[in-house]
Each structure stands twice: as structure tokens, then as C-alpha cells.
C-alpha positions in Angstrom: 35.2 92.6 84.0 36.1 95.4 81.6 34.9 98.0 84.1 37.1 96.5 86.8 40.2 96.6 84.5 39.5 100.3 83.6 38.9 101.2 87.2 42.1 99.4 88.2 44.1 101.3 85.6 42.8 104.6 86.9 43.8 103.7 90.5 47.2 102.6 89.3 47.7 105.9 87.5 46.8 107.8 90.7 49.2 105.6 92.8 52.0 106.1 90.3 51.5 109.8 90.3 51.6 109.9 94.1 54.8 107.8 94.1 56.5 110.0 91.5 55.7 113.1 93.6 56.9 111.4 96.7 60.3 110.8 95.1 60.8 114.6 94.7 62.6 116.6 97.4 60.3 119.5 96.9 57.4 117.4 97.9 59.1 116.6 101.3 59.9 120.2 101.8 56.3 121.1 101.2 55.1 118.4 103.6 57.5 119.6 106.2 56.3 123.2 105.8 52.6 122.2 106.1 53.3 120.1 109.2 55.2 123.1 110.7 52.2 125.4 110.0 49.8 123.1 111.8 52.2 123.0 114.8 53.8 119.6 114.5 57.5 119.9 115.5 59.9 117.2 114.6 63.6 117.0 115.3 65.7 116.6 112.2 66.4 113.0 113.1 62.7 112.2 113.4 62.0 113.7 110.0 64.8 111.8 108.5 63.6 108.5 110.0 60.0 109.1 108.8 61.1 110.1 105.2 63.5 107.1 105.1 60.6 104.8 106.1 58.3 106.2 103.4 61.0 105.9 100.8 61.5 102.3 101.9 57.8 101.6 101.4 57.9 103.2 97.9 61.0 101.0 97.1 59.1 97.8 98.2 56.2 98.9 96.0 58.5 99.4 93.0 60.0 95.9 93.5 56.7 94.1 93.4 54.8 96.2 90.9 54.4 94.8 87.4 56.0 96.6 84.4 53.7 98.1 81.8 53.8 96.3 78.4 
């Protein structure tokens, strides 16, 4: 049981780090640059819709996650 709890804490730290980075504008600029380099071309409206959806998912996660004590 203890190993499961420790593993779960590590996973949650990683998820929280990803979420914190996803909230930063520079992260989205970097993602857009990488996608442009590999040849994916999105209209500004498409990119806005995608980023809005991702932020919505992050918001849902924040609503349902438990606070640290």
C-alpha cells in the first residue's frame, strides 16, 4: 500500500507540473512553433479553439482534484 501511495504522489507531481506549464503563454507559443516546424498549419481560429479546449480540460481537472493538506 505504501508503494502505491508513493507512486501516486510522484504521478500527481508530474501531472501538476504539466498543468502549471500548460497555463503559461510561453508554453503555447512553443507548442505552436514546434507544430509549425513539423509542417502543421492551423488557422488562428483553429489554434484558439484547440487551446480553449485544453484550458477547459485543465479547469475541469482543477475543479475535481483534491487540495493538499
